[in-house]
Every structure is written in C-alpha cells, then in structure tokens.
Backbone as CSV, one residue per row, in Angstrom:
resi,resn,N_x,N_y,N_z,CA_x,CA_y,CA_z,C_x,C_y,C_z
1,MET,0.836,-0.995,-0.063,-0.143,-0.078,0.247,0.782,0.932,-0.257
2,SER,0.647,1.659,-1.147,1.256,3.043,-1.368,1.201,4.469,0.131
3,THR,1.426,5.596,0.560,1.404,6.550,1.572,0.427,7.265,0.735
4,ASP,0.289,7.490,-0.370,-0.824,8.204,-0.902,-2.061,8.103,-0.592
5,ALA,-2.547,6.559,0.011,-4.014,5.701,-0.106,-4.633,6.010,0.881
6,PHE,-3.875,6.636,2.409,-4.285,7.342,2.955,-3.115,7.890,3.630
7,SER,-3.147,8.799,5.153,-3.285,10.017,5.343,-1.150,9.596,6.663
8,VAL,-0.576,9.957,6.456,0.731,10.090,7.128,1.005,11.152,8.309
9,GLN,0.666,11.614,9.142,1.842,11.930,9.679,3.154,11.694,10.755
10,THR,3.931,13.170,11.501,5.169,12.978,11.465,4.540,13.806,13.154
11,VAL,5.387,13.446,13.869,5.259,14.115,15.340,7.375,14.007,16.097
12,THR,7.481,14.932,16.740,8.333,14.924,17.129,8.924,15.018,18.296
13,PHE,8.440,14.112,19.257,8.570,13.788,20.733,9.446,13.442,21.346
14,THR,10.191,14.421,22.422,11.630,14.371,22.767,13.198,13.872,21.709
15,GLY,12.100,14.990,21.268,13.711,15.637,19.705,14.097,13.956,18.766
16,GLU,12.604,12.575,19.520,12.543,11.421,18.475,11.458,11.944,17.513
17,ARG,11.347,11.222,15.580,10.682,11.755,15.390,9.866,10.119,14.723
18,TYR,8.153,10.626,14.532,7.067,9.277,15.065,5.911,10.067,14.179
19,VAL,5.690,8.242,13.673,4.605,8.344,12.648,3.595,8.510,13.096
20,ILE,2.672,8.381,13.073,1.099,8.642,13.010,0.450,8.062,11.853
21,LEU,0.207,6.697,12.053,-1.309,6.475,10.705,-1.927,5.496,10.971
22,PRO,-2.648,5.291,10.481,-4.383,4.513,10.577,-3.790,3.153,11.090
23,GLU,-5.095,3.279,12.449,-4.460,1.419,12.719,-4.687,0.699,12.261
24,ALA,-5.979,0.222,11.101,-5.672,-0.842,10.169,-4.015,-0.795,9.348
25,GLU,-3.637,0.186,8.996,-2.409,0.202,8.199,-1.773,-0.385,9.526
26,TYR,-1.024,0.259,10.263,-0.684,0.025,11.593,-0.721,-2.222,11.888
27,LEU,-1.489,-2.103,11.914,-2.188,-3.704,11.885,-1.607,-4.379,10.692
28,ARG,-1.771,-3.968,9.344,-1.658,-4.344,7.926,0.049,-4.470,8.612
29,LEU,0.612,-3.762,8.495,2.135,-3.550,8.713,2.647,-4.626,9.862
30,LEU,2.360,-4.854,10.640,2.257,-6.309,11.742,2.003,-7.666,11.531
31,GLY,1.460,-7.393,10.159,1.045,-8.905,9.260,-0.718,-9.071,10.235
32,GLU,-1.396,-7.966,10.458,-2.589,-8.457,11.396,-3.446,-7.316,10.841
33,LEU,-4.412,-8.424,10.535,-5.528,-7.594,10.072,-6.702,-6.794,10.935
34,PRO,-7.420,-6.215,10.509,-8.788,-5.917,11.562,-9.596,-6.614,11.518
35,GLU,-10.183,-6.456,12.832,-11.159,-7.545,12.378,-12.235,-7.790,11.578
36,PRO,-12.637,-8.491,10.695,-13.885,-8.708,9.723,-14.903,-7.750,10.661
37,GLU,-16.165,-6.708,9.717,-17.210,-6.811,9.130,-18.259,-7.598,9.420
38,LEU,-19.177,-7.165,10.262,-20.935,-8.502,10.211,-20.953,-7.583,9.115
39,PRO,-21.824,-9.311,8.403,-22.279,-8.805,7.033,-23.524,-7.400,7.358
40,ALA,-24.186,-6.807,6.319,-25.518,-6.431,6.207,-26.238,-6.461,6.423
41,PRO,-27.359,-6.191,8.086,-28.814,-6.864,8.186,-29.363,-6.431,6.960
42,ASP,-30.809,-6.941,6.633,-31.629,-6.620,5.781,-31.996,-6.143,5.814
43,ALA,-33.714,-5.654,5.473,-34.322,-4.595,5.340,-34.986,-4.790,6.450
44,LYS,-35.207,-5.704,7.215,-36.083,-6.086,8.810,-35.067,-6.380,10.309
45,GLY,-33.508,-5.835,9.506,-32.548,-6.209,10.740,-32.130,-6.705,11.108
46,ARG,-32.850,-8.068,10.566,-31.917,-9.372,10.019,-29.841,-9.882,9.457
47,TYR,-29.764,-10.171,9.898,-28.289,-10.885,9.733,-28.069,-12.023,8.983
48,PRO,-27.366,-12.158,8.299,-27.172,-13.180,7.088,-26.532,-14.509,8.195
49,ALA,-27.655,-15.969,8.464,-26.890,-16.459,9.865,-25.851,-17.237,9.505
50,ALA,-25.291,-17.711,8.678,-23.793,-18.435,7.869,-23.100,-17.126,8.324
51,GLU,-22.954,-16.366,7.563,-22.249,-15.311,7.169,-21.484,-14.662,8.645
52,ALA,-22.853,-14.322,9.203,-22.708,-13.628,10.575,-21.853,-14.895,11.681
53,ALA,-22.631,-15.992,11.639,-21.827,-16.580,12.114,-19.901,-17.014,12.233
54,ARG,-20.009,-17.073,10.523,-18.236,-16.607,10.095,-17.448,-15.583,11.148
55,VAL,-18.535,-14.848,11.100,-17.864,-13.598,11.182,-18.038,-13.245,13.370
56,ILE,-18.297,-13.832,13.687,-18.415,-13.685,15.376,-17.289,-14.906,15.209
57,LEU,-17.364,-15.810,14.978,-15.922,-16.686,15.478,-15.186,-16.172,14.579
58,ALA,-14.419,-15.896,13.609,-13.463,-15.117,13.038,-12.861,-14.086,14.438
59,ARG,-13.798,-13.259,14.441,-13.666,-11.899,16.024,-13.517,-12.469,16.812
60,LYS,-13.867,-14.112,17.764,-13.239,-14.642,18.951,-11.993,-15.420,18.850
61,LEU,-11.957,-15.809,17.413,-10.127,-16.281,17.316,-9.171,-15.277,17.346
62,ILE,-9.327,-14.214,16.352,-8.785,-13.418,16.684,-8.274,-12.295,17.707
63,ARG,-9.406,-12.365,18.826,-9.249,-11.596,20.035,-8.703,-12.700,20.822
64,ALA,-9.390,-13.876,20.701,-8.171,-14.385,21.549,-6.781,-15.567,21.398
65,ARG,-6.499,-15.498,20.217,-5.130,-15.325,19.868,-4.065,-14.253,20.380
66,ARG,-5.158,-12.843,20.073,-4.211,-11.565,20.311,-3.914,-12.018,22.229
67,ALA,-5.007,-12.018,22.802,-4.698,-11.617,23.986,-3.953,-12.713,24.557
68,LEU,-3.402,-13.412,24.165,-2.091,-14.977,24.960,-1.013,-14.397,23.747
69,GLY,-1.105,-13.041,22.834,-0.052,-13.049,22.051,0.853,-13.765,20.920
70,TRP,-0.075,-14.615,20.562,0.081,-15.377,19.887,-0.100,-14.793,18.044
71,SER,0.758,-14.850,17.658,0.384,-14.703,16.083,-0.060,-16.459,15.435
72,GLN,-0.454,-15.982,14.044,-1.447,-16.799,13.609,-1.000,-18.451,13.640
73,ALA,0.864,-17.819,12.923,1.506,-19.444,13.092,2.051,-19.977,14.446
74,GLU,1.869,-18.970,14.903,1.848,-19.687,16.847,1.094,-20.586,16.959
75,LEU,-0.400,-19.841,16.930,-1.571,-20.549,17.290,-2.042,-21.992,16.675
76,ALA,-1.544,-21.548,15.237,-2.012,-22.747,14.074,-1.132,-24.122,14.221
77,ARG,0.486,-23.816,14.927,1.451,-24.888,15.439,0.461,-25.930,16.752
78,ARG,0.137,-25.099,17.615,-0.175,-25.947,18.715,-1.568,-26.338,18.507
79,ALA,-2.199,-25.900,17.438,-4.019,-26.229,17.624,-3.543,-27.424,16.442
80,GLY,-2.375,-27.792,15.918,-1.960,-28.917,14.186,-3.044,-28.714,13.370
81,VAL,-2.796,-27.021,12.501,-3.657,-27.160,11.918,-3.363,-25.802,10.966
82,ARG,-3.754,-25.578,9.410,-1.989,-24.995,8.951,-2.855,-23.352,9.012
83,VAL,-1.642,-22.833,8.904,-1.916,-21.684,9.236,-2.514,-20.964,8.127
84,GLU,-3.195,-21.012,6.936,-3.477,-21.202,5.458,-4.959,-21.209,5.921
85,THR,-5.522,-22.401,6.989,-6.534,-22.456,7.706,-7.194,-21.657,8.470
86,LEU,-6.229,-21.734,9.524,-6.753,-20.219,10.352,-7.127,-18.659,10.253
87,ASN,-5.910,-18.510,8.956,-6.211,-16.998,8.384,-7.127,-16.982,7.838
88,ARG,-7.913,-18.321,6.841,-9.168,-17.815,6.444,-10.101,-17.908,7.329
89,LEU,-10.110,-18.151,8.548,-11.121,-18.556,9.392,-11.217,-17.095,9.540
90,GLU,-10.012,-16.854,10.530,-9.893,-15.387,10.764,-10.354,-14.105,9.737
91,HIS,-10.363,-14.468,8.866,-11.191,-13.174,7.844,-12.851,-13.205,7.853
92,GLY,-13.144,-14.302,7.986,-14.718,-14.582,8.389,-15.189,-15.401,6.634
93,LYS,-14.690,-15.658,6.069,-14.665,-16.067,4.251,-15.399,-17.873,4.414
94,HIS,-14.479,-18.613,5.561,-14.809,-20.197,6.013,-15.300,-20.460,7.152
95,SER,-16.419,-22.098,6.779,-16.551,-21.969,8.064,-16.107,-23.264,8.163
96,PRO,-15.496,-23.376,9.168,-14.284,-24.953,9.638,-15.601,-25.844,10.069
97,ASN,-14.990,-26.679,9.644,-15.647,-28.003,10.695,-15.711,-28.048,12.034
98,VAL,-15.957,-29.422,12.966,-15.913,-29.563,14.140,-14.355,-29.998,14.344
99,ALA,-13.938,-30.457,13.850,-12.566,-30.922,14.637,-11.887,-30.037,14.258
100,THR,-12.207,-28.922,13.241,-10.790,-27.630,13.174,-11.039,-27.322,14.401
101,VAL,-12.606,-27.020,14.811,-12.697,-25.607,15.760,-12.504,-26.043,17.552
102,ASP,-12.587,-27.533,17.229,-12.413,-28.410,18.488,-10.455,-27.886,18.410
103,LYS,-9.645,-28.258,18.156,-8.631,-27.857,17.810,-7.619,-26.924,18.105
104,LEU,-8.435,-25.778,17.698,-8.523,-24.208,17.664,-8.953,-24.335,19.698
105,SER,-9.673,-24.995,19.753,-10.815,-23.959,21.021,-9.692,-24.841,22.184
106,ARG,-8.831,-26.145,21.983,-8.418,-26.721,23.310,-6.513,-26.286,23.134
107,ALA,-6.566,-25.355,21.801,-4.861,-25.150,22.313,-5.301,-23.269,22.870
108,LEU,-6.165,-22.870,22.222,-6.973,-21.764,23.533,-6.919,-22.065,24.540
109,ARG,-7.252,-22.745,25.038,-7.434,-22.970,26.341,-6.703,-23.355,26.627
110,ALA,-5.586,-24.266,26.605,-4.452,-24.871,26.803,-3.462,-23.316,27.244
111,GLY,-3.552,-22.724,26.527,-2.537,-21.465,26.699,-3.050,-20.299,27.609
112,GLU,-4.199,-20.377,27.664,-5.439,-19.370,28.301,-4.671,-20.273,29.756
113,ALA,-4.673,-20.774,30.374,-4.237,-21.940,31.400,-2.848,-21.750,31.636
114,LYS,-2.071,-22.167,31.165,-0.770,-21.845,31.266,-0.172,-20.577,31.626
115,ARG,-1.254,-19.849,31.142,-0.720,-18.203,31.213,-1.261,-17.306,32.598
116,ALA,-2.587,-18.695,32.897,-3.280,-18.211,34.222,-2.115,-18.849,35.473
117,VAL,-1.393,-19.921,35.468,-0.425,-20.474,35.836,0.123,-20.176,36.382
118,GLU,1.338,-19.382,35.189,2.267,-18.145,35.427,1.885,-17.287,35.865
119,LYS,0.824,-16.511,35.809,0.430,-14.943,36.309,0.846,-15.331,38.403
120,ALA,-0.232,-16.319,38.649,-0.632,-17.058,40.147,1.053,-17.126,40.257
121,ARG,2.317,-17.953,39.550,2.793,-17.867,40.347,4.156,-17.036,40.011
122,ARG,3.607,-15.909,39.090,4.752,-14.352,39.857,4.084,-13.441,41.344
123,ARG,2.772,-13.789,41.512,2.303,-12.905,42.422,2.494,-13.786,43.848
124,ARG,3.107,-14.975,44.163,3.683,-15.661,45.383,4.859,-14.402,45.731
C-alpha cells in the first residue's frame, strides 16, 4: 500500500520523530488484519446467519489469539492446523469443520490455562 492511500502524519517527541498512521495500516504492517465486519442486515434488521456466524467466530479467534500474544503461526502450530486454514477462518470467509474448531479451542484453552498458572506463580 502506498502512502498516498491514507494520511500519514509525523510528530517529534523528546527529540525523536514518530509516524502516525491509521490503525488498520499499522495492523497490516504487523501482519495483523482488523477484525472482519458483520454482513449488512436485511430490511428487517436480520443478519444472514451463516455469514454472521463466520464473522463472530473469526472475531473470537482473533481476540483470544491476540490476548495470548500469539501470531497466527503460533496458534496454528499449537492447534495442529495449517496457517492458511486459520487465516481463512480469521477473515470470516470460510466455515470450519467441528474438528478444526475443537483443535483451535483446545489450543487456546491450554494457552489461557498456562498463562493463568504463570500469573499465579508471579504473585507469590
């Protein structure tokens, strides 16, 4: 993406120059995409069920993975799934099978449990 596509500002703070850019661009540079948007509701305010379910799952995966500080590659490795599979799920464009959701859920729960144990040890 060229800098012409968005507004970039610079500021100087304590003698050091910083670049201010839109969060979506920052996340893109980190290799992280913003969370997918819910599909547009119909005239009665109802969302398409399958599309909405995919986006809700994508958002939950992204939030849980980021809360653990894991990359997509790290979660995929721990869950035993391909990075490409996780990437497609986090984009909210594909529906996973039950086995894939189970693998991802187990890996995230194990990571959360390990984090809780480490946090408890630090308190002592």
